[in-house]
C-alpha positions as CSV (number, residue, x, y, z in Angstrom):
1,M,-61.6,19.9,-23.6
2,K,-62.3,17.2,-26.0
3,L,-59.7,14.2,-26.0
4,S,-58.5,11.8,-29.0
5,K,-59.3,8.1,-27.8
6,T,-55.7,7.5,-27.6
7,L,-53.0,6.4,-24.8
8,S,-52.5,10.1,-23.7
9,V,-52.5,12.7,-26.6
10,G,-51.6,15.6,-24.2
11,A,-53.0,14.8,-20.8
12,T,-54.3,16.2,-17.7
13,V,-53.1,16.2,-14.4
14,L,-56.5,17.7,-12.8
15,A,-55.7,20.5,-10.4
16,S,-52.3,19.8,-10.2
17,A,-49.7,20.0,-13.0
18,A,-47.0,17.1,-12.9
19,L,-43.4,18.7,-13.0
20,L,-41.6,16.3,-15.1
21,A,-38.1,15.0,-15.2
22,A,-38.6,14.7,-18.7
23,C,-37.1,14.0,-22.1
24,G,-33.6,14.4,-23.6
25,S,-32.6,14.6,-27.4
26,N,-30.9,12.5,-29.3
27,N,-28.2,11.8,-26.6
28,S,-25.8,14.6,-28.0
29,S,-23.6,17.0,-26.2
30,S,-23.8,19.6,-28.8
31,S,-25.5,22.8,-27.7
32,S,-28.1,22.5,-31.0
33,A,-29.2,19.0,-30.0
34,K,-29.6,20.3,-26.3
35,K,-32.0,22.9,-27.6
36,T,-34.0,20.4,-29.7
37,L,-37.1,18.6,-28.0
38,T,-38.7,15.9,-29.9
39,W,-42.6,15.1,-29.1
40,M,-44.9,13.5,-29.9
41,D,-48.8,13.7,-30.3
42,S,-51.4,11.0,-30.9
43,A,-53.7,12.8,-33.3
44,E,-54.1,15.2,-36.2
45,I,-54.1,18.7,-35.3
46,P,-58.0,19.9,-36.0
47,T,-57.2,23.7,-35.7
48,M,-55.1,26.5,-34.5
49,D,-58.2,28.8,-34.4
50,M,-58.6,29.3,-30.8
51,S,-62.3,30.4,-31.2
52,K,-62.8,27.3,-32.6
53,A,-60.8,24.6,-30.9
54,T,-62.3,22.1,-28.7
55,D,-59.9,19.3,-28.4
56,V,-56.5,18.9,-26.2
57,T,-54.6,18.2,-29.5
58,S,-55.4,22.0,-30.7
59,F,-54.7,23.4,-27.2
60,N,-51.3,21.8,-26.9
61,Q,-50.3,23.8,-29.5
62,L,-52.1,26.8,-28.7
63,S,-51.1,26.9,-25.0
64,N,-47.3,27.2,-26.3
65,T,-47.4,29.5,-29.2
66,M,-49.9,32.0,-27.6
67,E,-50.5,33.6,-24.3
68,G,-53.2,35.2,-22.4
69,L,-53.5,37.5,-19.3
70,Y,-51.9,34.1,-17.1
71,R,-50.3,30.8,-17.8
72,L,-50.4,27.9,-16.0
73,G,-47.5,26.6,-14.1
74,K,-46.6,24.2,-11.6
75,G,-49.3,22.9,-9.6
76,S,-51.8,24.9,-11.7
77,K,-50.6,28.0,-10.2
78,L,-51.5,31.0,-12.2
79,E,-48.2,32.9,-13.4
80,K,-48.7,36.2,-14.9
81,G,-48.9,36.3,-18.6
82,L,-49.5,39.5,-20.0
83,A,-51.0,41.0,-17.0
84,T,-48.8,42.8,-14.8
85,S,-51.6,43.4,-12.4
86,E,-55.1,42.7,-11.2
87,K,-57.8,44.8,-9.6
88,V,-61.1,42.9,-8.4
89,S,-64.3,45.5,-7.1
90,K,-65.9,44.7,-4.0
91,D,-68.5,42.9,-5.1
92,G,-66.3,40.9,-7.5
93,K,-68.1,41.9,-10.8
94,T,-65.3,44.1,-12.2
95,Y,-61.8,43.0,-13.0
96,T,-59.2,45.6,-14.1
97,F,-56.2,44.2,-15.8
98,T,-52.8,45.9,-16.4
99,L,-50.9,44.8,-19.3
100,R,-47.5,44.7,-20.1
101,K,-45.7,46.0,-23.2
102,S,-45.7,42.8,-25.8
103,K,-45.8,42.0,-29.4
104,W,-47.0,39.6,-32.1
105,S,-44.7,37.5,-34.0
106,D,-44.6,39.5,-36.8
107,G,-43.3,42.4,-34.6
108,S,-46.4,44.5,-34.6
109,E,-47.8,45.7,-30.9
110,L,-50.0,43.6,-28.9
111,T,-52.7,46.0,-26.9
112,A,-55.6,45.4,-25.0
113,K,-57.9,45.5,-27.8
114,D,-56.4,42.2,-29.2
115,F,-58.1,40.8,-26.0
116,V,-61.3,43.0,-26.5
117,Y,-61.4,41.4,-30.5
118,S,-60.7,37.8,-29.5
119,W,-63.4,37.3,-27.0
120,Q,-66.2,39.6,-29.2
121,R,-65.2,37.2,-31.8
122,T,-65.5,33.9,-29.9
123,V,-69.4,35.2,-28.6
124,N,-70.2,36.3,-32.0
125,P,-72.7,33.7,-33.5
126,K,-71.3,34.0,-36.8
127,T,-68.1,31.8,-35.5
128,A,-70.2,29.2,-34.1
129,S,-67.7,28.9,-31.4
130,Q,-68.2,25.6,-29.2
131,Y,-67.0,27.0,-26.3
132,S,-69.0,30.4,-26.2
133,Y,-70.9,29.0,-23.0
134,L,-67.6,29.9,-21.0
135,F,-68.2,33.5,-21.6
136,S,-71.7,33.0,-19.5
137,G,-71.6,35.5,-16.5
138,I,-69.7,38.4,-18.6
139,K,-72.2,41.1,-19.4
140,N,-74.3,40.3,-22.2
141,A,-72.5,37.3,-23.4
142,D,-75.6,34.8,-23.3
143,Q,-77.8,37.6,-25.0
144,I,-74.8,38.0,-27.8
145,V,-74.3,34.1,-28.5
146,A,-78.2,34.0,-28.8
147,G,-78.2,36.9,-31.2
148,K,-80.3,39.2,-29.2
149,K,-77.7,41.8,-28.6
150,P,-74.4,43.1,-30.8
151,V,-71.1,41.6,-29.6
152,S,-70.0,45.3,-29.1
153,S,-71.9,44.9,-25.9
154,L,-70.0,42.4,-24.4
155,G,-68.6,43.0,-21.0
156,I,-65.1,44.0,-21.9
157,K,-63.4,47.3,-23.0
158,A,-59.9,48.7,-23.7
159,V,-58.8,51.9,-21.7
160,G,-55.7,52.8,-23.6
161,K,-53.4,50.4,-25.0
162,Y,-52.8,48.6,-22.0
163,K,-55.9,48.5,-19.5
164,L,-58.3,45.9,-20.0
165,V,-61.7,46.2,-17.9
166,V,-64.0,42.9,-17.8
167,T,-67.4,43.5,-16.2
168,L,-69.5,40.6,-15.2
169,E,-73.0,40.0,-14.4
170,R,-72.5,37.9,-11.3
171,R,-69.6,36.7,-9.3
172,I,-67.9,33.9,-11.1
173,A,-65.9,31.8,-8.5
174,Y,-63.7,30.4,-11.2
175,F,-63.2,33.5,-13.5
176,D,-59.3,33.6,-12.7
177,K,-58.7,30.3,-13.7
178,L,-60.5,31.0,-16.9
179,M,-57.7,33.4,-17.8
180,G,-55.4,30.6,-18.0
181,F,-57.1,28.8,-20.6
182,A,-56.5,29.3,-24.4
183,V,-60.2,30.3,-25.1
184,F,-59.6,33.8,-23.4
185,F,-56.6,34.7,-25.4
186,P,-55.9,37.5,-27.3
187,Q,-56.3,37.4,-31.4
188,S,-54.7,39.3,-34.3
189,E,-57.6,41.1,-35.8
190,K,-55.4,42.1,-38.5
191,A,-54.4,38.4,-38.9
192,V,-57.8,37.4,-39.0
193,N,-59.1,39.6,-41.5
194,K,-55.8,38.8,-43.9
195,Y,-56.1,35.1,-44.0
196,G,-59.9,35.0,-43.9
197,S,-61.3,31.5,-44.1
198,K,-57.9,30.1,-43.9
199,Y,-57.1,31.8,-40.4
200,G,-55.8,28.8,-38.0
201,T,-55.9,26.1,-40.8
202,A,-51.9,26.2,-41.4
203,S,-49.1,27.3,-39.6
204,K,-48.6,30.1,-41.8
205,Y,-51.8,31.7,-41.7
206,M,-51.8,32.7,-37.8
207,L,-50.0,35.3,-35.5
208,Y,-48.4,34.1,-32.3
209,N,-47.6,36.0,-29.1
210,G,-46.5,33.0,-26.9
211,P,-43.1,31.5,-26.1
212,F,-42.8,29.5,-29.5
213,K,-44.3,29.8,-33.2
214,Q,-45.6,27.1,-35.0
215,T,-43.8,26.2,-38.6
216,G,-44.5,23.5,-40.9
217,W,-48.1,22.5,-40.3
218,T,-50.0,22.5,-43.7
219,G,-53.8,21.6,-41.9
220,S,-53.1,17.6,-42.7
221,N,-49.6,16.9,-42.3
222,L,-48.3,14.5,-39.3
223,S,-45.1,16.4,-38.7
224,W,-44.4,20.2,-37.7
225,K,-42.1,22.4,-35.6
226,M,-42.4,24.8,-32.8
227,V,-39.4,27.2,-32.9
228,K,-38.6,29.9,-30.2
229,N,-40.6,33.2,-30.8
230,P,-37.7,36.2,-30.7
231,Y,-40.7,38.8,-30.0
232,Y,-41.9,36.9,-26.9
233,W,-41.8,39.4,-24.1
234,D,-39.9,36.5,-21.9
235,K,-37.8,35.2,-24.1
236,K,-35.0,35.3,-22.0
237,N,-36.6,32.2,-19.5
238,V,-37.3,30.2,-23.1
239,K,-34.7,27.6,-23.2
240,L,-35.3,25.5,-26.4
241,D,-34.8,26.5,-29.7
242,T,-36.7,23.9,-31.5
243,I,-39.6,21.2,-30.3
244,K,-40.4,18.7,-33.3
245,W,-43.5,17.3,-33.2
246,S,-44.8,14.2,-35.0
247,V,-48.2,12.1,-34.8
248,Q,-47.7,8.8,-33.7
249,K,-50.7,6.3,-33.8
250,T,-49.3,3.0,-32.8
251,P,-47.4,2.8,-29.3
252,S,-45.3,0.2,-30.7
253,T,-43.7,2.3,-33.5
254,A,-43.5,5.2,-31.2
255,Y,-41.5,3.5,-28.7
256,N,-39.4,2.0,-31.3
257,L,-38.8,5.9,-32.1
258,Y,-38.1,6.4,-28.5
259,Q,-35.3,3.5,-28.2
260,S,-33.5,4.8,-31.0
261,N,-33.6,8.6,-29.9
262,K,-36.1,9.9,-32.4
263,L,-38.6,10.6,-29.8
264,D,-37.9,11.9,-26.1
265,A,-41.4,10.6,-25.0
266,T,-43.8,7.8,-25.9
267,A,-47.1,7.2,-24.5
268,L,-47.3,3.3,-23.4
269,D,-50.0,0.5,-24.2
270,S,-51.0,-2.3,-22.1
271,S,-48.0,-4.6,-22.7
272,Q,-45.6,-2.1,-22.4
273,T,-46.9,-0.7,-19.1
274,K,-46.1,-3.9,-17.8
275,Q,-42.7,-4.6,-19.2
276,L,-41.3,-1.2,-18.4
277,K,-42.6,-0.5,-15.0
278,N,-39.3,-0.5,-13.3
279,Q,-37.5,1.5,-16.2
280,K,-36.1,5.1,-15.6
281,G,-38.7,7.7,-17.5
282,Y,-41.6,5.8,-16.5
283,T,-44.0,8.4,-15.8
284,S,-47.9,7.8,-14.8
285,L,-50.2,11.1,-15.8
286,N,-53.5,11.2,-13.9
287,Q,-55.5,12.8,-16.7
288,G,-58.4,14.4,-14.8
289,A,-60.6,13.3,-17.5
290,T,-63.3,10.9,-18.4
291,F,-64.0,8.7,-21.4
292,Y,-67.5,8.1,-22.0
293,L,-70.2,7.1,-24.3
294,Q,-72.5,9.6,-25.9
295,F,-75.7,8.1,-27.7
296,N,-77.2,10.3,-30.4
297,V,-80.9,10.1,-29.0
298,A,-81.6,12.8,-31.7
299,K,-80.8,10.5,-34.7
300,N,-81.2,7.2,-33.2
301,K,-84.8,6.6,-32.1
302,D,-84.1,3.0,-30.3
303,L,-80.9,4.8,-28.3
304,A,-83.2,7.7,-27.2
305,N,-85.0,4.8,-25.1
306,A,-83.5,5.4,-21.5
307,N,-84.1,1.4,-20.7
308,I,-81.8,0.6,-24.1
309,R,-79.0,2.9,-23.0
310,K,-79.4,1.5,-19.4
311,A,-78.8,-2.0,-20.6
312,L,-75.9,-1.2,-22.8
313,S,-73.9,0.7,-20.3
314,L,-74.7,-2.4,-17.8
315,A,-73.1,-4.7,-20.5
316,V,-69.8,-2.7,-20.4
317,N,-66.9,-4.5,-18.8
318,R,-65.0,-1.5,-17.7
319,K,-62.4,-3.2,-16.1
320,G,-61.6,-5.8,-19.0
321,L,-61.3,-2.3,-21.2
322,T,-58.8,-0.5,-19.0
323,T,-56.8,-3.8,-18.8
324,T,-56.9,-3.8,-22.6
325,L,-55.9,0.0,-22.9
326,G,-53.0,-0.2,-20.7
327,G,-52.0,2.7,-18.5
328,N,-53.4,3.1,-15.0
329,S,-56.8,4.4,-15.8
330,V,-59.6,2.6,-13.5
331,P,-63.5,2.0,-14.3
332,A,-65.8,5.2,-13.9
333,N,-69.3,5.5,-12.3
334,T,-69.3,9.0,-12.4
335,L,-69.1,11.6,-15.1
336,T,-66.7,14.0,-13.2
337,P,-63.4,12.4,-12.3
338,T,-62.4,11.6,-9.0
339,Q,-59.5,13.8,-7.4
340,L,-60.6,16.8,-9.1
341,T,-62.4,18.9,-6.6
342,D,-62.6,18.6,-2.9
343,V,-65.9,19.9,-1.0
344,N,-65.0,20.4,2.7
345,G,-62.3,18.2,2.7
346,E,-64.0,15.6,0.6
347,D,-63.8,14.1,-2.9
348,Y,-66.7,15.6,-4.9
349,T,-67.7,12.3,-6.6
350,K,-68.5,10.8,-2.9
351,R,-71.5,13.2,-2.7
352,I,-73.0,11.3,-5.5
353,S,-75.8,8.5,-4.7
354,K,-74.7,4.8,-5.1
355,S,-78.0,4.1,-6.9
356,A,-77.0,6.7,-9.5
357,E,-73.4,5.1,-9.6
358,A,-74.7,1.5,-9.9
359,L,-75.6,1.5,-13.8
360,Y,-72.3,1.6,-14.4
361,P,-70.5,-1.5,-12.9
362,A,-66.8,-2.4,-13.1
363,T,-67.7,-5.8,-14.5
364,P,-70.6,-6.3,-16.7
365,D,-73.9,-7.3,-15.0
366,K,-75.5,-9.3,-17.6
367,S,-78.7,-10.4,-16.0
368,E,-79.5,-6.7,-15.4
369,A,-78.8,-5.7,-18.5
370,V,-80.8,-8.1,-20.5
371,K,-83.7,-7.2,-18.3
372,Y,-83.4,-3.6,-19.2
373,F,-82.9,-4.5,-22.9
374,N,-86.1,-6.6,-23.1
375,K,-87.9,-4.2,-21.3
376,G,-86.7,-1.3,-24.0
377,L,-87.3,-3.6,-27.0
378,K,-90.8,-4.4,-25.7
379,E,-91.4,-0.3,-25.5
380,L,-90.0,0.0,-28.8
381,G,-92.2,-2.7,-30.2
382,K,-88.9,-4.5,-32.0
383,S,-87.0,-7.8,-31.4
384,K,-83.8,-6.5,-32.4
385,I,-81.8,-3.3,-32.7
386,S,-78.8,-1.9,-34.4
387,F,-76.4,0.5,-34.3
388,K,-72.7,1.6,-35.0
389,I,-70.1,2.9,-32.7
390,L,-67.9,5.4,-33.6
391,S,-64.2,6.3,-32.3
392,D,-60.6,6.9,-33.4
393,D,-58.4,5.1,-35.6
394,T,-55.6,4.8,-33.4
395,D,-54.6,1.6,-31.3
396,A,-56.5,2.7,-28.5
397,G,-59.5,3.8,-30.2
398,N,-59.5,0.3,-32.1
399,K,-59.0,-1.7,-29.2
400,T,-62.1,0.3,-27.5
401,T,-64.8,-0.1,-30.2
402,E,-63.5,-4.2,-30.5
403,S,-64.3,-4.5,-27.0
404,L,-67.6,-2.7,-26.7
405,Q,-68.9,-4.8,-29.6
406,S,-68.1,-8.0,-27.9
407,N,-69.5,-7.0,-24.8
408,F,-72.7,-6.0,-26.6
409,E,-73.0,-8.5,-28.9
410,S,-72.0,-11.4,-26.2
411,T,-74.7,-9.8,-23.8
412,F,-77.9,-9.5,-26.0
413,G,-76.9,-12.1,-28.8
414,K,-79.1,-11.9,-31.9
415,K,-81.2,-8.9,-30.4
416,V,-78.2,-6.6,-31.3
417,S,-76.3,-6.0,-34.5
418,V,-73.2,-3.7,-33.8
419,S,-70.9,-2.5,-36.2
420,V,-68.0,0.0,-35.7
421,Q,-66.1,2.8,-37.3
422,N,-62.9,4.3,-36.5
423,L,-61.7,7.3,-38.3
424,P,-58.8,10.0,-38.2
425,F,-59.3,12.3,-35.1
426,K,-60.0,15.2,-37.1
427,T,-62.6,13.2,-38.9
428,R,-64.1,11.8,-36.1
429,L,-64.3,15.0,-34.3
430,S,-66.2,16.6,-37.2
431,R,-68.7,13.8,-37.2
432,S,-69.3,14.3,-33.7
433,T,-69.9,17.8,-34.0
434,S,-72.5,17.1,-36.5
435,G,-74.2,14.3,-35.0
436,N,-73.4,11.8,-37.5
437,F,-73.2,8.9,-35.2
438,D,-74.9,6.6,-33.3
439,I,-72.9,6.1,-30.2
440,V,-69.4,7.9,-30.2
441,V,-66.7,7.2,-27.6
442,S,-65.7,10.6,-26.1
443,G,-63.1,12.0,-23.8
444,W,-63.4,15.3,-21.6
445,S,-60.6,16.6,-19.8
446,A,-61.3,19.6,-17.0
447,D,-60.8,23.1,-18.5
448,F,-60.4,24.3,-14.9
449,A,-60.7,22.1,-11.4
450,D,-64.3,22.2,-11.0
451,P,-67.5,19.7,-11.8
452,I,-69.4,22.2,-13.9
453,S,-66.5,22.0,-16.4
454,F,-68.2,18.7,-17.2
455,L,-71.6,19.0,-16.1
456,D,-72.1,22.4,-18.4
457,L,-71.5,20.2,-21.5
458,F,-74.8,18.3,-21.3
459,T,-77.4,21.2,-20.8
460,S,-79.7,21.2,-23.8
461,T,-78.3,23.9,-25.8
462,N,-74.9,23.4,-25.4
463,A,-72.9,23.0,-28.4
464,E,-70.5,20.1,-27.3
465,N,-74.0,18.1,-26.5
466,N,-73.7,15.9,-29.5
467,G,-75.7,13.3,-28.8
468,K,-78.5,15.9,-27.8
469,W,-80.1,14.4,-24.5
470,K,-82.3,16.8,-22.8
471,N,-83.6,17.1,-19.1
472,S,-85.3,20.6,-18.2
473,Q,-84.7,19.8,-14.3
474,Y,-80.8,18.9,-15.2
475,D,-80.6,22.4,-17.0
476,K,-82.1,24.3,-14.2
477,L,-79.7,22.9,-11.5
478,V,-76.8,23.7,-13.4
479,A,-78.0,27.2,-14.2
480,D,-78.7,27.6,-10.5
481,S,-75.4,26.6,-9.8
482,K,-74.0,29.5,-11.5
483,T,-76.1,32.0,-10.0
484,T,-76.5,31.0,-6.0
485,A,-74.4,33.0,-3.7
486,S,-74.5,29.9,-1.6
487,S,-71.4,27.5,-1.7
488,S,-73.2,24.4,0.0
489,K,-76.3,25.4,-2.4
490,R,-73.8,25.3,-5.3
491,W,-72.3,21.9,-4.6
492,S,-75.8,20.2,-3.9
493,D,-77.3,21.5,-7.5
494,L,-74.1,20.3,-9.1
495,T,-74.6,16.9,-7.2
496,K,-78.4,16.5,-8.0
497,A,-77.8,17.5,-11.9
498,E,-75.2,14.6,-12.1
499,E,-77.2,12.1,-10.3
500,I,-79.9,12.8,-12.9
501,L,-77.8,12.5,-15.5
502,L,-76.4,9.1,-14.4
503,N,-80.0,7.9,-13.3
504,D,-81.1,8.6,-17.0
505,V,-77.9,7.5,-18.7
506,G,-77.7,10.5,-20.6
507,V,-73.9,9.5,-20.9
508,S,-72.4,6.4,-20.1
509,P,-68.9,6.8,-18.0
510,L,-66.2,4.1,-19.0
511,Y,-63.0,5.3,-17.0
512,Y,-61.3,7.8,-15.7
513,D,-57.9,8.3,-17.7
514,T,-54.8,7.7,-16.1
515,N,-52.0,7.3,-18.8
516,V,-48.3,6.0,-18.7
517,W,-45.5,7.7,-20.7
518,M,-41.7,6.7,-21.1
519,I,-40.2,10.1,-20.8
520,R,-36.2,10.6,-21.1
521,P,-35.0,12.0,-18.0
522,S,-32.4,14.6,-19.2
523,V,-34.7,17.0,-19.8
524,K,-36.1,19.3,-16.9
525,N,-39.4,21.7,-16.2
526,V,-41.9,20.3,-18.6
527,I,-45.0,21.0,-16.7
528,Q,-48.4,19.2,-17.6
529,N,-51.8,20.9,-16.9
530,R,-55.3,20.2,-17.5
531,G,-54.7,18.6,-20.7
532,T,-51.8,20.5,-22.4
533,W,-48.1,20.4,-21.8
534,N,-46.1,23.6,-21.3
535,F,-42.6,23.9,-22.7
536,K,-41.7,27.5,-21.5
537,T,-39.1,26.9,-19.3
538,A,-38.2,23.3,-20.3
539,Y,-34.5,22.5,-20.9
540,I,-31.9,19.7,-21.9
541,K,-29.8,18.5,-19.0
C-alpha cells in the first residue's frame, strides 16, 4: 500500500509483526486515562472507503474500525475474525467459510451478503478501485474489471446468512493472506446506498464492524477519535475505550507533545534518532517497504528516455538521503525490500543480478551518470532538460526533494533545471494517481509478504503504475508467475521481471524504510503488521 513520505506513518514490519511494549497515557492513574491512548499519524486521511483506499494512513483506520474473515495478529499470524472455519477443496480452487454472528455499528445484522456486495463493488469498473487487480484469480474478476462480464458473475456467493463460498480460476498460493487485508473486508450496501457519494468521506458517513468506531473526522481535519464499538463480536477483549488521533507533520512538534504526555508515541527525525537511542521507548521498526522515484514517461518525453532515467538514478546519494532522514533506513538497490521473503532459505533479493543493482549505488557515480545523461540528451536532440519533483509537505518530504534537487544540479550543472513541489499527502496522492507530475517520490509497503505485491504495481495496466512505464516481457513474466504450478519457475519469473524493471529504471529505488519511534512503555499489546497498527488487544498498564 502507498506510504506517505514521512518518518513512519503507520509502518510495516514485513512478514512479522512487532509486539510493542507501547504507549501509555498522560501518566494518570485514573481508570479513564488508562483506557485512552493518544497516537499520531503524519498525514491526512484520504478516504475511509475501502474500495478506493490505497494508502497506509487510510488502512490504519480501516484495519481497526473494520474486520474481515481474518485479522493479522502477532507475527503476521492470521487470527479468526468473522470466519469461524475454512474448508478448501482438494484442487485448491474453492474456499468455503463459515461466519460467526456479528453486527454493524448501528446494530444491524452482518451476513455473508455483505462480503459478496463488498467484493463486487470493488471489482466493478464504475467504482474505479485501484486495488481491483488483487482480485485477479477469483473467478471472472479480470473480465469484470475489464467490463466484459457482469459483477454478479464474480466467484463469490452467499449460502444462507453465514456461509461464504469463493471460487478461484487457479490456485492462489497467498489467498489466505489476502483475506486479512482490508480490501477484502465486508461493506454495508445499506450504508453505501444511504450516503452515496459521501460514503467514506467522513466518520459519520460509514458503518463499522471492527473493534472501534471512528468519530470526529470531517474529511479534512487533523484530529479525530476511535471509540470502542459496543456491537463488536469480541468486545470483551477490547481494553481501550478511546484512541485519540492527531496529524503531526513536524517531528520536533510531535516529540514536544510526547514529552508533555500529550502523545503516547512519536516518530523521530535524524537528530532525535541519535540523541534518544538509549532512552526507554526507543523502538526501531523495519517497514517492509521501499521508497522509490516514479518517472512519468507518458507526460514528460525527456524522462521517457531510458538513458536519462539511468543518469538520474546514478546521481542520487542514497546513503546521504537516509542519513538526512534519520531512522535506520538503508539504501535500496532493488524494488522488493530485503527480509520480506525467503526462497529456499535465501533472501529473495539475493537472486537479483548485480548488474541490475548497479544503477542504484549507495553513493553517486557521477562520471557514469554524466555519460548516460549526455547520451540521453543526444538522443533527445537537446542541450538541457527540466522537470519537477513532487513529494509530501512533511519534514521528511521536504528533506527528500531538497536532497534530490541538490544531487541532480551538482551532477549535471546547467544541463538540468530542477524544481520541487511539496503538497499535503492527500493532494499529492491525487496528483500521483491522475498522472499530474514529472517525478514523484513514492513509497509502497507489502500488502502481503511476497514480491508480487511490489512487482504487480508496474504491469502496464495496473492502476498504481502512475508513471505508465511499460514492458511487454515484464508483463508476461508477472502474469506467468501467477499461473505456473512450479514454485521454482514462479521465483524465476519474478526475479527476471524485477531485473527488467531495474535494468530499464522503470522506477528508481531509494531506500528500504526502517523508522524509529519513541513509544511510551506503559501500554502493552500494540501490534504492527504490514503497514498498519493493530490496537484490538492493546491496554495501558
